[in-house]
Structures are given as C-alpha cells and as structure tokens.
N, C-alpha and C positions, 0 to 999 in steps of 0.2 A: 894489464897493470888499473891503479883504482884512478877513478875519472874525479875530479879536482869539482867544487861548486866551487859558487862567487862568495862569502864565505872565505877559506882558505884561500883562493884567488887574492883575495882584498888582503891577509890580513901579508899576506907571501911580499907584496906591493910594497904594501908599511914598513915591516921589518926590512928590507933592503934600503928603506930609505929611512928608517932611522940610524941603520950603521953607516949609508955616508952623507948625511946634513947633520950628525949624532951636534955638532962645532956649531955649527951656520943653518941650521933651520930659518924657511920666513917666517911669518907670524902664520900662517893660515896649516903652514906642513905641521909648526909646534904646539899648532893646539891641536891641529889634531891626533897628532903621535899622547897627544897625554888622556884621549882615547880608545885610544887602539891597547895602548901600555896597561890603561885603568882594563879593560876588559880580557883582555891574555891571562890579568887574575883573577878574574874572577874564571873564567876557562878550567883553570888549573886550581882553583879547589883555595885562591889564594889569596884572601881582601889584603885589597889595595894601602900603597906607604900614609901615617898622615897625613905625606904632604903632599897628596890626588886632592881639587879639591871638592869639596862636597857635590856641589851641583855635579861634576866631573863620574862620581859615584851615582850618584840617581839617575844620571843619564842610564849607562850601563844599566842598571837595576832594571830601567823602566821597558829599554830597547830589548833585555835576555827577559823580559817579562811576557812582553804580547811576541815576539819572536818564537815562543814556549807554547803560546794561546794557537796562536796561528797551525804548529806542527799539533794541533792536538785539537780543535779543531774543525781546522781545512779552513777558514779562514778568514775575515777580518775580521774585527770587536764591531759588534751591528750599536747601531741609535735608530730606534726607531723607534716614535711615541706610539703611533698608533698596534705596535701588539699587546694583549693585553698587562696589565700589573705582576710588576713579577717574573712574567718571565727573563727579562735582562739579567744577568746578575751584577751582584753589584763589582764582580769583580773587572766584569765586559766591560761595567758602562767607566766603572777608571782609566783604565785601558783606552778609549774610546776620549775621553778627555784629554787627557796625553798624546795619542797621533794630533788632536785639532789644533793642541799646541806647539808638535813638533810644525804640521801646516801652517801655524807662524811665524816661526825661527826662519822657518826656510823662505817665505813671500817673502820676513823682514832682513833678510840676510843674514842671520846671528847663526847659522851652524857652519864649519868647515866645513869640508870637504870628503874627510872623515866619514864624519855621523852623516851628512846624506848619502854615499853611494851603501856607507852602512845600512843605515834605513832601508834605501832599494834593494838590499839584499830579501827585504822580508814577501812572500809571495808576497802581491794582493793588495800589498801596500804600492798610494801615490801620491807623490807631491800637489797632484791638481785634480783629481776625481773624476769632477766635473768636466773639467775637457778632455782629459783621458778618454772619459765620457763616449762628448763631443765629437771627436776626431776619428773613436771606431764606428760610429751611426756613419760619419761622413765619409770613410774610405768602405765599407760595403757598399752607403749607395752608390757608389763612385764609383764599383763594381758592377753594382748590377745594371745600370745603365747600357756600362762598355761592354760586356755580356748582350742582354738583350735588344739595346739600341732603343727604349726606349724605355722612361718615369715609372717606379712600380705603380700597383694598384691598390685603392683603400679595395674594395670588393674583388679583389685575389684570393682564393682560396687555400692560397701559399704562408703560414703564417711570418713568415718570414720575412717576405713582402706585405702583408698588412703591415705590417712591422716601419721598412721602412718608409711604405707613403703618410704612415702617422706622424714619423720622427720629422720628412720634410712638410708637413702638412701645420706642426708645428712650429716649426723653424721659417717660414714665412710671417706665418699670426706673429712674431717676436719682430721680424723686418719689419715691420706694415707697425706695431707699436714702438720701432721703433728703440727696442731694443740688446737686435741684437750689431753684436761687438764690429766694427770695422775688418778686422783682420778675417768674421766668419761670415765675412759678405764678399771679397773678395774670392775665397776658399771654392765658393758655391759659383762665382759670379766664372769662375776658368773653370765650370763643369762640363766638359761636351751637349749635356742632354741638362738644363733646368731652368723652372722660368719664376718668376717671382708670383703671378698672377695680381688681380685683381685686391687694390684694397678693401674693398665690400667685400670679397669673399671670405676675407678673414677679421672683420668685425664682432 
C-alpha cells in the first residue's frame, strides 16, 4: 500500500472541506479553498479560470517553483553575501526574496491556513528559522545536561559538546547585554543545570 505524503494529506483534507462547506465556508476556509483549487488546477496542467485572482495564481506558481528547487537541490535557497559573486543564481535569489515575503506575510497574519500549512510541507521551510534553530540548540543542551549531569565544556575534544558550550556562551552574552528575550530566559532558568555567570565575564 503506497504511503501518503504531507501534500497529499493536505489536499485530501481540503477536498473534503470543499464538499462539506461549499455554501457556507468561513472567511479563512474560503480563502484557503481558492489557493487549494488553483494549485490543483496547476497540478493537472490546467491553467486556472479567469475569475481566479492574479495574486493567487502568482502565489501558487512561486510555491511550486520553490518546491521544485528544494527537490532538485536538496536544500532551501540561500542568501549568503559572503559567497563569491555569481555563486548564487538569479533564480535562487528570487526564491530567497519570495521566502522572506512569505515569512513577513505570516508574521503580519496575512496567510490563510492552507497557505501556512502548504508552505510547511516543503522540506526545510520554516516561518521563524532563527527561533527554530535556537529551540533546537536548547533541546540539545538540555539533553546533554540531563545525560551527563554537567554543562558542556568549551575545551572538550568532542565537537558537538564544544558547539553547545559556544552556544551557551553566546546566550549568556546576550543576557548580560540585555538582548535575550524573556521567554528564552525563562526556558533557561528552568533547566536543571544552568548558570548566567558574571557580567564582567561576558563583556
């Protein structure tokens, strides 16, 4: 029996939604169904009807272009100004710009539920990548201290341990500089093994 993927599951859910709430959808459902219907039309090589708003058509095209890039390259598009000129193609730069635009739209509450969930079906996509990275490091740090009953050491021969120690040092610097978010401070204070050190050590 073939296994389903996140996109198929999402499409199945909205196909059922379309049949159940054809006459009385909520505002979010109606907006979501517009994007779902447009994507299905594209997947069948059947351009959408004239009544479909242009912004919906453009969004679906950009979504499929991003998905195709990730499938081909095995990663999200990069934005790294330290790379030599010409390393990043115009296609990749354009996709990076569109990814930023989607993250901004998400932060502003301008995406429908379907748009949010459909973007998250793309491997590596995140609306808040920095927050996701911080949480991932926090989980690794918490696991390390729970298992080893001590904090990671900066002079360890283990590369993973040194990375965690470096992360903790940067977190403490942000704390003493007054730039660490209160929610992160609370999370760290709840760890079994954690100290903030002294201000003079993190200048």
